[in-house]
VEXBA-827808 format. One record per residue: residue number from 1; x, y, z of N, C-alpha, C in turn. Coordinates in pm, 1 decimal. Layout:
BEGIN
(NUM,(X,Y,Z),(X,Y,Z),(X,Y,Z))
...
! end
This chain:
BEGIN
(1,(8907.8,10963.0,9043.5),(8986.4,11100.3,9056.5),(9060.2,11119.0,9193.8))
(2,(9163.7,11178.3,9183.3),(9218.4,11203.6,9306.0),(9252.1,11358.7,9295.7))
(3,(9225.6,11420.7,9415.7),(9278.2,11572.5,9428.6),(9372.0,11585.5,9543.1))
(4,(9458.3,11714.6,9536.5),(9577.2,11735.8,9603.7),(9550.0,11859.3,9687.5))
(5,(9595.0,11856.1,9828.4),(9588.0,11964.2,9946.6),(9733.0,11972.5,9955.5))
(6,(9808.5,12095.9,9923.3),(9910.8,12104.4,9978.1),(9941.7,12214.8,10112.2))
(7,(9933.2,12168.1,10223.7),(9959.6,12261.9,10347.5),(10081.4,12381.8,10349.1))
(8,(10066.1,12500.7,10292.6),(10180.4,12563.3,10288.7),(10138.8,12710.0,10380.9))
(9,(10083.2,12700.9,10471.1),(10029.7,12844.6,10557.6),(10181.3,12854.5,10647.8))
(10,(10228.7,12787.1,10716.2),(10338.8,12841.4,10788.1),(10444.5,12932.3,10774.9))
(11,(10481.8,12968.2,10853.7),(10596.8,13082.1,10838.1),(10756.1,13031.7,10839.2))
(12,(10754.8,12925.6,10856.5),(10910.4,12854.7,10849.1),(11028.4,12943.4,10920.5))
(13,(10981.5,12963.4,11046.4),(11079.9,13068.4,11114.5),(11217.5,13002.5,11122.4))
(14,(11211.9,12864.1,11144.2),(11348.5,12792.7,11134.9),(11465.8,12809.5,11029.7))
(15,(11372.4,12862.8,10933.1),(11410.4,12893.1,10776.2),(11461.4,13028.0,10757.5))
(16,(11466.9,13086.6,10857.6),(11487.3,13240.0,10818.8),(11648.5,13270.3,10817.7))
(17,(11722.0,13360.9,10760.7),(11654.9,13487.8,10694.7),(11603.6,13419.3,10542.7))
(18,(11604.0,13317.4,10484.2),(11527.5,13281.8,10353.9),(11410.5,13317.0,10359.1))
(19,(11320.3,13293.9,10479.7),(11169.3,13333.5,10487.1),(11137.8,13426.9,10541.3))
(20,(11215.1,13529.8,10525.1),(11197.0,13660.6,10574.8),(11102.0,13737.8,10462.6))
(21,(11078.0,13698.9,10345.9),(11027.3,13748.0,10239.1),(10948.1,13642.7,10130.9))
(22,(10936.0,13489.1,10191.8),(10906.2,13431.1,10116.0),(10820.5,13305.2,10190.8))
(23,(10734.8,13240.1,10160.8),(10666.5,13128.7,10250.9),(10752.0,13018.1,10237.7))
(24,(10745.4,12902.5,10339.6),(10857.9,12817.6,10364.4),(10828.4,12726.3,10194.7))
(25,(10705.3,12688.0,10160.4),(10725.0,12612.9,10001.4),(10757.0,12681.3,9911.0))
(26,(10825.6,12793.1,9896.5),(10885.8,12858.5,9810.6),(11022.5,12895.1,9834.4))
(27,(11075.4,12817.3,9950.1),(11215.2,12806.7,9952.9),(11303.4,12719.3,9835.3))
(28,(11400.8,12759.4,9770.8),(11459.3,12679.7,9661.1),(11544.5,12565.4,9725.9))
(29,(11501.8,12460.4,9666.3),(11596.1,12330.0,9676.8),(11679.6,12298.9,9541.5))
(30,(11807.1,12320.4,9567.1),(11896.9,12273.2,9438.2),(11787.0,12314.5,9270.2))
(31,(11806.8,12473.2,9329.7),(11769.1,12526.9,9196.1),(11588.2,12524.5,9151.8))
(32,(11515.1,12485.9,9250.8),(11356.4,12481.2,9229.7),(11287.3,12489.9,9368.3))
(33,(11203.1,12579.2,9368.1),(11125.3,12555.9,9499.2),(11048.3,12446.0,9555.4))
(34,(11048.6,12408.1,9674.2),(10994.7,12301.5,9734.2),(10866.2,12252.2,9663.7))
(35,(10763.0,12374.1,9653.8),(10633.8,12366.8,9587.6),(10678.9,12307.7,9430.3))
(36,(10769.0,12373.8,9357.2),(10773.3,12345.7,9215.5),(10809.9,12144.8,9244.9))
(37,(10910.0,12135.8,9322.2),(10910.7,12017.6,9310.5),(10824.8,11896.0,9328.6))
(38,(10729.6,11968.0,9464.2),(10619.7,11866.7,9473.3),(10522.5,11865.2,9348.4))
(39,(10481.5,11982.7,9294.2),(10391.5,12000.7,9192.7),(10465.9,11920.3,9066.0))
(40,(10552.8,11929.8,9035.0),(10640.7,11838.5,8903.8),(10595.8,11681.9,8939.9))
(41,(10633.6,11631.1,9058.7),(10578.6,11489.4,9083.4),(10427.6,11461.8,9062.5))
(42,(10376.3,11542.5,9127.5),(10234.6,11532.8,9139.5),(10128.0,11548.3,9003.8))
(43,(10217.9,11627.5,8896.3),(10166.0,11648.0,8766.0),(10206.3,11504.9,8654.8))
(44,(10343.5,11462.1,8697.3),(10394.8,11345.1,8621.1),(10309.5,11239.7,8636.1))
(45,(10222.2,11211.3,8765.9),(10136.8,11095.1,8753.3),(9958.9,11149.4,8730.8))
(46,(9983.3,11242.4,8664.8),(9849.2,11289.1,8600.9),(9767.0,11372.3,8725.1))
(47,(9811.7,11378.1,8833.4),(9728.0,11497.0,8926.2),(9755.6,11627.7,8915.6))
(48,(9652.4,11690.3,8845.5),(9655.8,11843.5,8823.7),(9536.0,11889.3,8911.9))
(49,(9491.6,11872.4,8967.4),(9403.5,11920.2,9057.3),(9447.9,11945.3,9203.9))
(50,(9558.4,12039.6,9195.7),(9624.5,12082.7,9330.6),(9572.7,12204.2,9389.4))
(51,(9536.9,12194.3,9489.0),(9480.2,12322.5,9560.3),(9590.4,12352.8,9691.7))
(52,(9622.9,12488.7,9722.3),(9704.4,12527.5,9816.5),(9665.7,12597.5,9937.2))
(53,(9690.1,12534.1,10067.9),(9599.6,12611.9,10194.0),(9726.4,12709.3,10212.1))
(54,(9708.9,12841.8,10205.3),(9760.7,12953.6,10256.1),(9786.7,13027.0,10355.2))
(55,(9878.8,13088.2,10410.9),(9875.1,13213.9,10533.5),(9989.0,13298.1,10498.7))
(56,(10102.2,13259.5,10552.8),(10225.7,13368.4,10551.1),(10241.1,13406.1,10389.5))
(57,(10264.3,13502.0,10377.2),(10296.1,13542.3,10237.1),(10200.9,13490.5,10138.4))
(58,(10087.2,13467.9,10134.4),(9989.3,13383.7,10056.4),(10007.5,13452.9,9924.5))
(59,(10008.1,13580.0,9936.2),(10015.9,13643.2,9778.0),(10090.0,13595.3,9678.4))
(60,(10227.9,13536.7,9709.4),(10327.4,13498.7,9674.7),(10276.8,13339.2,9579.2))
(61,(10223.0,13297.8,9658.1),(10170.7,13158.1,9591.0),(10039.4,13174.4,9504.5))
(62,(9945.0,13286.8,9563.2),(9832.5,13305.5,9467.5),(9904.7,13361.4,9311.1))
(63,(10004.2,13440.8,9305.2),(10082.6,13477.6,9172.3),(10090.3,13364.2,9089.7))
(64,(10095.8,13188.4,9152.1),(10157.1,13105.9,9064.8),(10034.5,13045.3,8962.3))
(65,(9902.7,13081.2,9026.6),(9791.7,13061.6,8940.6),(9756.3,12943.4,9022.8))
(66,(9767.8,12891.5,9135.9),(9690.8,12778.2,9184.3),(9579.9,12824.0,9292.5))
(67,(9469.4,12720.9,9285.4),(9359.4,12745.3,9341.3),(9414.8,12744.7,9494.9))
(68,(9352.5,12853.0,9584.3),(9420.3,12853.7,9721.5),(9287.0,12854.4,9826.5))
(69,(9331.9,12828.0,9957.3),(9240.6,12872.4,10050.0),(9335.8,12906.7,10176.4))
(70,(9270.3,13039.6,10218.6),(9346.2,13112.2,10321.6),(9308.8,13090.7,10478.5))
(71,(9420.9,13069.9,10558.3),(9403.6,13041.9,10669.8),(9429.6,13172.9,10769.7))
(72,(9334.8,13250.2,10791.1),(9382.1,13385.8,10850.6),(9446.6,13385.2,10986.6))
(73,(9425.5,13278.3,11053.6),(9507.5,13280.9,11177.4),(9645.5,13189.0,11178.2))
(74,(9695.9,13181.4,11046.9),(9815.4,13104.8,11027.9),(9910.0,13121.5,11143.6))
(75,(9932.7,13229.0,11194.7),(10040.9,13266.6,11293.3),(9984.3,13181.6,11410.6))
(76,(9881.8,13193.5,11435.0),(9821.8,13122.2,11567.1),(9741.6,13008.9,11573.3))
(77,(9781.4,12931.3,11445.9),(9719.6,12733.6,11445.0),(9794.7,12701.5,11378.4))
(78,(9772.8,12574.1,11417.1),(9878.7,12470.5,11320.4),(9796.7,12403.5,11199.5))
(79,(9881.0,12307.4,11131.8),(9824.5,12277.4,10984.9),(9695.6,12212.3,10995.1))
(80,(9652.5,12147.0,11123.6),(9528.9,12107.0,11104.1),(9420.9,12185.3,11068.2))
(81,(9421.8,12317.8,11140.0),(9339.7,12452.0,11075.0),(9374.6,12454.4,10990.7))
(82,(9471.4,12440.8,10914.8),(9483.6,12499.9,10774.7),(9452.8,12425.5,10668.9))
(83,(9466.0,12296.4,10687.4),(9370.6,12182.1,10632.2),(9233.7,12183.2,10618.6))
(84,(9168.9,12225.0,10703.2),(9017.8,12289.3,10693.3),(8998.3,12401.3,10683.5))
(85,(9090.5,12487.0,10647.7),(9060.2,12597.3,10590.0),(9043.3,12598.4,10440.5))
(86,(9057.7,12479.2,10387.0),(9007.3,12440.5,10263.8),(8930.2,12320.3,10239.5))
(87,(8823.1,12347.3,10359.4),(8702.6,12280.0,10360.0),(8601.5,12245.5,10213.3))
(88,(8603.4,12384.0,10150.7),(8536.4,12332.3,10035.5),(8602.3,12226.2,9915.3))
(89,(8703.4,12284.7,9912.9),(8816.8,12161.0,9810.9),(8802.5,12034.7,9861.5))
(90,(8810.4,12015.3,9987.5),(8823.6,11869.5,10008.6),(8692.5,11772.5,10046.0))
(91,(8553.5,11851.2,10059.6),(8452.5,11803.5,10032.3),(8402.3,11702.8,9902.3))
(92,(8380.8,11618.5,9915.5),(8341.0,11518.1,9770.8),(8366.3,11393.6,9838.8))
(93,(8360.4,11305.6,9704.6),(8385.5,11167.0,9683.4),(8548.9,11135.3,9660.2))
(94,(8591.7,11232.3,9592.1),(8713.0,11168.8,9548.0),(8836.1,11144.0,9641.8))
(95,(8934.2,11078.6,9599.7),(9060.8,11026.2,9705.5),(9098.9,11194.3,9721.3))
(96,(9182.1,11189.8,9810.4),(9232.7,11319.7,9857.4),(9382.8,11303.7,9900.0))
(97,(9475.3,11346.5,9852.4),(9652.0,11330.6,9877.5),(9638.9,11479.7,9977.2))
(98,(9716.7,11472.1,10086.4),(9735.4,11596.2,10203.7),(9886.6,11539.1,10173.1))
(99,(9953.7,11677.4,10143.2),(10100.4,11672.4,10150.3),(10147.8,11821.6,10248.2))
(100,(10251.8,11799.8,10311.2),(10322.0,11901.9,10406.7),(10354.0,11996.6,10274.8))
(101,(10368.1,12102.0,10312.2),(10449.8,12192.2,10207.4),(10601.6,12196.0,10203.6))
(102,(10642.6,12134.7,10315.0),(10785.7,12143.2,10306.0),(10862.7,12022.7,10290.3))
(103,(10799.6,11930.0,10210.9),(10850.3,11792.4,10165.7),(10892.4,11776.3,10037.5))
(104,(10952.1,11711.2,9997.0),(10973.3,11702.0,9844.1),(10990.1,11522.8,9835.1))
(105,(10965.0,11460.1,9735.7),(10922.3,11314.4,9726.4),(10953.5,11258.0,9583.1))
(106,(10992.5,11135.9,9548.1),(11021.2,11074.9,9450.1),(10882.4,11031.4,9382.9))
(107,(10863.1,11030.6,9245.6),(10751.7,10936.5,9202.0),(10715.5,10804.0,9253.5))
(108,(10817.0,10721.1,9264.0),(10807.2,10617.0,9280.7),(10711.3,10595.2,9418.1))
(109,(10787.7,10677.4,9545.7),(10679.0,10676.1,9648.3),(10567.3,10743.2,9649.7))
(110,(10509.2,10825.6,9557.3),(10387.2,10878.6,9564.6),(10303.2,10776.4,9494.9))
(111,(10363.3,10696.4,9394.6),(10275.5,10610.0,9323.9),(10247.0,10485.6,9436.1))
(112,(10327.5,10464.3,9511.8),(10287.3,10357.8,9630.0),(10171.2,10401.3,9724.2))
(113,(10171.4,10542.5,9716.8),(10084.9,10583.0,9824.2),(9938.9,10590.1,9731.0))
(114,(9925.9,10644.1,9596.7),(9817.6,10623.2,9519.4),(9766.7,10475.7,9503.3))
(115,(9857.9,10397.4,9505.5),(9778.4,10269.2,9463.3),(9718.0,10193.5,9607.8))
(116,(9738.8,10241.6,9729.5),(9698.6,10215.3,9814.5),(9517.0,10234.8,9849.7))
(117,(9453.8,10128.8,9892.3),(9323.8,10144.2,9900.1),(9240.4,10141.4,10026.7))
(118,(9342.2,10179.9,10105.7),(9285.7,10183.2,10217.9),(9222.0,10289.1,10310.7))
(119,(9129.9,10283.9,10407.3),(9069.3,10439.6,10432.6),(9197.9,10545.9,10453.7))
(120,(9276.4,10519.6,10503.9),(9390.1,10608.8,10508.3),(9523.1,10529.5,10512.3))
(121,(9611.5,10628.4,10430.9),(9777.6,10574.8,10381.6),(9847.0,10676.7,10440.6))
(122,(9920.9,10666.2,10483.2),(10043.5,10726.4,10525.5),(10168.7,10686.7,10489.9))
(123,(10289.9,10760.7,10418.9),(10361.6,10721.3,10354.1),(10475.6,10729.6,10498.1))
(124,(10538.8,10604.7,10503.5),(10650.3,10587.4,10610.4),(10799.0,10532.6,10570.5))
(125,(10888.9,10608.2,10607.9),(11012.5,10547.7,10561.7),(11058.7,10461.2,10666.2))
(126,(11116.1,10360.4,10582.8),(11170.5,10242.7,10693.1),(11339.8,10285.3,10718.6))
(127,(11369.9,10373.4,10626.6),(11522.7,10397.1,10654.6),(11522.8,10520.5,10681.7))
(128,(11447.4,10585.6,10772.2),(11469.1,10712.9,10859.1),(11577.6,10717.2,10907.0))
(129,(11628.6,10643.4,11011.7),(11779.4,10665.3,11063.1),(11887.7,10698.8,10989.8))
(130,(11893.8,10648.5,10899.3),(12005.4,10682.9,10807.0),(12001.1,10830.0,10735.0))
(131,(11843.7,10864.3,10721.5),(11806.0,11016.7,10677.1),(11814.8,11141.1,10808.9))
(132,(11778.9,11073.5,10911.0),(11766.2,11137.4,11016.7),(11940.4,11169.4,11069.3))
(133,(12018.1,11114.8,11030.9),(12143.3,11106.5,11115.3),(12232.9,11200.1,11010.5))
(134,(12166.9,11229.9,10883.6),(12225.9,11336.1,10814.8),(12209.2,11468.2,10862.5))
(135,(12075.8,11498.2,10936.2),(12066.9,11615.2,11012.0),(12104.4,11620.4,11145.4))
(136,(12087.6,11493.5,11228.1),(12104.4,11510.2,11362.5),(12227.9,11427.6,11402.4))
(137,(12317.2,11473.1,11512.9),(12415.1,11420.1,11560.5),(12334.7,11307.5,11637.3))
(138,(12233.5,11273.7,11706.4),(12146.0,11201.2,11767.0),(12019.1,11172.6,11742.2))
(139,(11990.5,11097.7,11638.9),(11869.3,11086.8,11545.0),(11744.0,11110.3,11662.9))
(140,(11746.4,11027.9,11767.9),(11638.2,11023.5,11866.0),(11603.7,11168.5,11940.5))
(141,(11706.8,11237.5,11905.7),(11657.4,11374.5,11959.3),(11535.9,11454.8,11904.4))
(142,(11504.0,11407.3,11783.4),(11381.1,11467.7,11700.1),(11293.3,11331.6,11641.2))
(143,(11314.4,11231.1,11710.9),(11229.4,11097.4,11662.8),(11102.7,11133.4,11726.3))
(144,(10995.8,11060.3,11683.2),(10882.3,11032.7,11742.8),(10834.5,10867.0,11712.2))
(145,(10711.6,10821.3,11795.4),(10677.8,10679.1,11775.4),(10657.3,10673.6,11657.7))
(146,(10661.6,10536.1,11585.5),(10571.2,10515.5,11487.7),(10554.2,10347.1,11483.6))
(147,(10455.4,10302.8,11548.4),(10429.0,10155.9,11537.3),(10355.2,10105.9,11472.0))
(148,(10356.6,9995.4,11419.1),(10304.5,9908.2,11307.5),(10245.7,9782.2,11348.8))
(149,(10109.1,9721.9,11331.6),(10084.4,9605.3,11365.9),(10118.0,9505.5,11289.5))
(150,(10073.6,9362.7,11299.0),(10090.4,9270.1,11203.1),(10061.1,9294.2,11055.5))
(151,(9953.5,9355.0,11064.2),(9880.8,9369.8,10934.7),(9961.2,9518.0,10854.6))
(152,(10042.9,9585.6,10903.0),(10099.3,9716.0,10862.4),(10030.2,9810.5,10875.9))
(153,(9911.8,9815.8,10970.0),(9852.2,9939.7,11025.8),(9935.7,10006.7,11129.0))
(154,(9905.3,10140.6,11129.2),(9980.3,10217.3,11241.3),(9879.5,10242.6,11359.0))
(155,(9955.1,10203.7,11468.2),(9869.3,10202.3,11585.1),(9940.0,10309.8,11687.3))
(156,(10032.4,10374.4,11653.1),(10079.1,10463.2,11729.9),(10195.0,10553.7,11686.9))
(157,(10158.6,10689.7,11677.3),(10271.4,10809.8,11585.1),(10246.3,10911.4,11692.4))
(158,(10381.4,11003.4,11668.6),(10398.2,11119.4,11723.6),(10418.4,11140.7,11853.2))
(159,(10464.7,11029.8,11937.3),(10520.6,11070.7,12087.5),(10629.7,11054.6,12076.7))
(160,(10692.2,11129.1,12180.3),(10830.1,11139.0,12191.1),(10896.3,11011.7,12270.5))
(161,(11010.2,10972.6,12215.4),(11081.7,10834.4,12261.5),(11212.0,10834.7,12275.3))
(162,(11285.9,10773.4,12365.1),(11420.5,10771.8,12397.1),(11475.8,10626.0,12342.1))
(163,(11389.8,10528.1,12274.4),(11420.6,10383.5,12191.8),(11396.7,10402.1,12095.5))
(164,(11483.2,10361.8,12019.3),(11488.6,10321.2,11862.9),(11353.9,10204.1,11849.0))
(165,(11349.8,10115.2,11946.1),(11257.2,10014.6,11944.6),(11102.6,10085.7,11910.1))
(166,(11093.4,10170.5,11947.1),(10957.2,10251.4,11924.8),(10930.8,10307.0,11772.7))
(167,(11053.6,10324.8,11706.1),(11034.4,10409.5,11586.4),(11091.7,10272.1,11450.7))
(168,(10943.1,10237.0,11428.3),(10925.9,10147.5,11312.9),(10939.3,10192.9,11213.3))
(169,(10952.9,10327.3,11176.2),(10964.7,10441.9,11040.8),(10908.8,10547.9,11067.5))
(170,(10964.9,10644.6,11017.0),(10910.6,10780.6,11012.2),(10799.1,10806.3,10924.2))
(171,(10720.3,10847.7,11017.2),(10597.7,10930.9,10951.6),(10630.9,11076.5,10856.0))
(172,(10595.7,11055.1,10710.3),(10665.1,11183.0,10628.5),(10600.4,11292.9,10592.1))
(173,(10467.8,11302.5,10637.1),(10388.4,11409.7,10595.2),(10325.5,11406.8,10452.6))
(174,(10309.1,11292.9,10412.0),(10221.6,11254.7,10295.5),(10116.6,11146.8,10326.7))
(175,(9979.9,11197.8,10287.3),(9867.8,11122.8,10364.0),(9771.7,11094.0,10221.8))
(176,(9698.9,10983.6,10221.1),(9570.6,10967.9,10120.1),(9466.4,10930.0,10203.3))
(177,(9342.1,10994.8,10160.5),(9225.7,10953.3,10245.6),(9150.0,10919.2,10118.6))
(178,(9074.7,10762.7,10138.6),(8993.4,10697.2,10008.2),(8867.7,10823.7,10020.1))
(179,(8819.5,10813.4,9928.2),(8728.3,10912.4,9861.7),(8624.0,10890.8,9927.2))
(180,(8553.7,10735.4,9931.6),(8456.4,10737.9,10037.4),(8451.3,10728.6,10180.5))
(181,(8558.9,10776.1,10236.9),(8566.0,10841.7,10358.7),(8616.2,10985.0,10371.1))
(182,(8615.8,11050.6,10280.6),(8625.1,11189.6,10287.9),(8546.4,11258.3,10371.6))
(183,(8406.1,11272.1,10352.6),(8292.3,11321.8,10434.3),(8323.2,11247.5,10588.0))
(184,(8348.2,11141.4,10613.1),(8356.0,11097.7,10759.5),(8500.6,11161.3,10815.6))
(185,(8565.7,11165.0,10727.9),(8719.8,11208.5,10760.9),(8682.3,11386.3,10837.8))
(186,(8582.7,11453.8,10748.6),(8540.9,11621.7,10765.6),(8463.0,11573.3,10913.6))
(187,(8370.5,11478.3,10917.7),(8273.3,11463.6,11042.3),(8359.1,11437.1,11173.5))
(188,(8444.4,11385.1,11127.5),(8526.6,11310.3,11239.3),(8587.2,11464.1,11297.3))
(189,(8645.7,11523.1,11234.3),(8711.0,11663.7,11292.5),(8618.1,11767.8,11329.5))
(190,(8463.7,11769.4,11291.8),(8383.2,11851.8,11315.4),(8346.6,11800.5,11485.4))
(191,(8355.5,11674.1,11502.6),(8312.9,11619.5,11649.2),(8395.0,11638.1,11744.2))
(192,(8513.1,11708.2,11743.6),(8618.3,11698.2,11844.9),(8587.5,11809.6,11943.9))
(193,(8610.6,11756.5,12049.2),(8577.9,11869.7,12161.6),(8686.3,11972.2,12177.4))
(194,(8620.4,12077.8,12150.8),(8755.8,12190.6,12113.2),(8816.2,12249.0,12251.0))
(195,(8745.9,12176.3,12347.4),(8777.9,12217.9,12495.3),(8930.0,12115.1,12543.8))
(196,(8919.7,12002.2,12480.6),(9045.2,11931.6,12508.9),(9184.3,11990.3,12477.0))
(197,(9271.5,11892.5,12579.2),(9436.2,11928.2,12527.3),(9465.7,11812.4,12452.7))
(198,(9571.6,11821.9,12358.9),(9615.7,11748.2,12249.8),(9746.7,11734.4,12246.1))
(199,(9809.5,11616.9,12340.9),(9976.3,11607.6,12363.8),(10011.8,11759.4,12397.5))
(200,(9965.6,11819.6,12485.1),(10027.4,11956.1,12514.9),(10010.0,12082.9,12443.4))
(201,(9897.4,12052.7,12346.3),(9853.5,12188.9,12257.5),(9685.6,12225.0,12279.3))
(202,(9651.7,12299.5,12258.3),(9540.5,12336.4,12256.2),(9451.1,12290.2,12126.3))
(203,(9318.8,12318.0,12103.5),(9265.6,12267.4,11956.4),(9327.9,12330.3,11845.3))
(204,(9338.6,12432.8,11851.1),(9366.8,12511.9,11730.3),(9521.3,12514.1,11685.8))
(205,(9590.9,12446.6,11776.0),(9737.6,12429.3,11752.3),(9795.6,12260.5,11777.6))
(206,(9693.7,12179.8,11772.7),(9698.9,12056.0,11740.9),(9774.1,11995.4,11641.7))
(207,(9876.2,11909.3,11648.3),(9954.5,11827.9,11560.6),(9879.0,11757.8,11491.9))
(208,(9950.6,11748.5,11387.2),(9860.0,11666.0,11251.4),(9871.5,11507.4,11348.2))
(209,(9974.9,11477.9,11382.0),(10013.5,11366.7,11442.1),(9909.5,11319.8,11535.9))
(210,(9859.7,11433.4,11615.6),(9765.6,11420.6,11737.9),(9628.1,11368.7,11668.2))
(211,(9594.3,11455.5,11564.4),(9465.5,11431.2,11503.0),(9470.6,11337.5,11439.1))
(212,(9589.6,11239.1,11357.3),(9578.8,11114.8,11311.9),(9549.6,11009.5,11436.7))
(213,(9636.0,11057.9,11518.3),(9660.5,10940.1,11627.0),(9477.6,10925.1,11709.0))
(214,(9431.6,11020.9,11713.0),(9292.5,11008.0,11758.8),(9170.8,10967.9,11673.4))
(215,(9215.7,10948.1,11515.3),(9104.5,10868.6,11455.1),(9160.5,10714.8,11451.4))
(216,(9286.5,10691.3,11495.7),(9343.2,10564.9,11477.2),(9262.8,10485.8,11616.7))
(217,(9262.4,10581.4,11701.1),(9214.6,10546.3,11831.8),(9055.4,10523.1,11829.2))
(218,(9027.1,10565.2,11741.2),(8873.3,10573.0,11743.7),(8811.7,10459.7,11623.9))
(219,(8921.3,10401.3,11603.6),(8887.0,10275.5,11492.1),(8911.7,10288.4,11322.9))
(220,(8971.1,10399.4,11284.4),(9017.9,10417.9,11175.8),(9147.5,10321.9,11152.8))
(221,(9137.3,10300.9,11024.1),(9246.7,10210.3,10964.8),(9310.7,10288.7,10867.9))
(222,(9456.5,10304.3,10930.3),(9588.8,10398.8,10886.5),(9675.3,10293.6,10821.4))
(223,(9696.7,10263.1,10680.9),(9795.1,10173.4,10641.0),(9919.1,10261.3,10628.4))
(224,(10048.7,10185.4,10687.1),(10155.3,10246.3,10674.5),(10216.0,10180.7,10525.5))
(225,(10234.4,10294.3,10439.3),(10279.3,10263.7,10309.8),(10438.5,10261.2,10320.8))
(226,(10530.6,10158.2,10308.6),(10641.5,10166.3,10353.0),(10756.0,10182.8,10216.8))
(227,(10831.5,10303.4,10230.7),(10922.5,10308.7,10142.2),(11053.0,10318.0,10206.2))
(228,(11178.0,10333.8,10122.9),(11318.1,10324.2,10173.0),(11373.5,10470.0,10085.8))
(229,(11391.6,10552.2,10208.0),(11432.7,10696.6,10161.7),(11350.1,10750.7,10018.8))
(230,(11402.2,10838.1,9925.8),(11327.2,10901.7,9824.3),(11247.4,11006.4,9884.0))
(231,(11260.4,11072.4,9982.9),(11202.1,11208.0,10008.3),(11310.7,11288.9,10105.9))
(232,(11268.1,11408.8,10110.2),(11353.2,11507.5,10214.8),(11267.0,11603.3,10281.0))
(233,(11277.4,11622.6,10402.5),(11206.2,11741.7,10480.1),(11291.1,11838.0,10487.6))
(234,(11246.4,11989.1,10477.7),(11329.5,12088.2,10489.7),(11318.7,12163.6,10603.6))
(235,(11351.4,12171.6,10744.6),(11281.5,12238.6,10797.9),(11396.3,12369.9,10872.6))
(236,(11511.4,12371.8,10840.6),(11614.0,12465.8,10895.3),(11698.5,12495.4,10755.8))
(237,(11747.2,12600.2,10798.1),(11884.4,12658.6,10720.6),(11995.0,12537.0,10715.0))
(238,(11990.4,12476.8,10796.7),(12093.7,12363.5,10821.6),(12069.6,12254.3,10719.9))
(239,(11962.0,12218.0,10716.1),(11909.7,12103.9,10610.2),(11940.5,12136.1,10482.2))
(240,(11901.6,12248.6,10459.1),(11946.9,12290.2,10283.6),(12066.4,12293.3,10260.8))
(241,(12143.7,12312.9,10370.9),(12298.0,12330.5,10374.5),(12330.6,12207.4,10335.3))
(242,(12286.6,12081.8,10422.4),(12352.2,11964.0,10435.1),(12296.1,11884.0,10311.1))
(243,(12178.7,11907.5,10243.3),(12165.7,11854.1,10105.2),(12227.4,11924.4,9999.3))
(244,(12236.7,12055.4,10014.6),(12343.1,12135.7,9903.5),(12454.2,12061.2,9878.9))
(245,(12497.7,12049.7,10012.2),(12685.2,11988.5,9988.3),(12664.3,11851.4,9985.3))
(246,(12557.3,11780.7,9989.1),(12565.7,11602.9,9959.6),(12528.9,11585.4,9843.5))
(247,(12451.3,11680.8,9752.0),(12452.5,11662.7,9599.9),(12572.8,11715.1,9515.2))
(248,(12650.6,11812.8,9587.3),(12775.0,11871.9,9527.6),(12865.4,11753.9,9526.6))
(249,(12867.7,11651.7,9635.6),(12956.6,11570.7,9638.0),(12888.9,11464.3,9579.2))
(250,(12805.6,11428.3,9537.0),(12732.2,11292.9,9492.2),(12718.5,11226.4,9550.0))
(251,(12624.4,11236.0,9675.1),(12631.0,11159.6,9793.0),(12449.8,11189.2,9810.4))
(252,(12374.5,11242.7,9775.6),(12245.9,11282.8,9801.4),(12160.1,11167.9,9732.4))
(253,(12178.1,11082.5,9648.2),(12107.3,11031.8,9549.5),(12036.8,10921.0,9617.2))
(254,(12126.6,10840.4,9734.0),(12028.8,10732.6,9779.5),(11958.7,10761.6,9877.3))
(255,(11933.5,10917.5,9900.1),(11829.6,10936.2,9981.3),(11706.2,11007.1,9903.4))
(256,(11758.6,11113.8,9794.7),(11658.8,11168.9,9722.0),(11714.7,11204.9,9560.3))
(257,(11650.3,11128.6,9464.4),(11708.3,11174.3,9335.3),(11661.4,11285.2,9272.0))
(258,(11753.3,11406.3,9275.5),(11715.7,11517.4,9186.9),(11684.1,11508.0,9037.5))
(259,(11606.3,11571.8,9000.1),(11562.5,11560.0,8856.4),(11670.9,11690.3,8784.5))
! end
């Protein structure tokens, strides 16, 4: 069995004014909310044990009937804290999918992640540069390092870079933790020294990539599940406008197939 945790606590400030009255995951993309697009794909693979980590405007997500966990410090913490606000849900020995609430992805990509039997699986887009070029004049402005070893395991991610050589793919925000490693995953989080600095952030505001990098540095094996497009990230109103225009002009499908 596999359970799914969607991280949807953030305020989505870069999507204002759309998020003035709704959480980021309920922002519409081509007629459906981001959350519905995710859950439709998850359910199409038989994944129905879906839990939402909420914060900002949690009431709107709760009305949809999903089981939820609330991060009361959503406006002062980052998504690692939101993840572990759902501790009671993630505990156990079932495979765990963790998904950012501001992404959408195609079933074929999710199938590849589900098929991985590694300790950690991270969906990585090899064609990231073409996708990033849709959103940014210079893709390196928002790029972060992603390095793989000869066996396809991630050795570095989430660092700032000025070289395309450092970016072998784009980490997409879709993660799988193998069931027998979930409790170790929780124990690792609990063992972190809360007084340290994490890539310029305090513990409460640690980036997910910083957390994953610490796990990798301590010996965890994080396999890169390589895909070619088939997903979107929605950070800004400009992102939405780009995708809407591309869809209208018949140019979005190479990057994301809309159902």
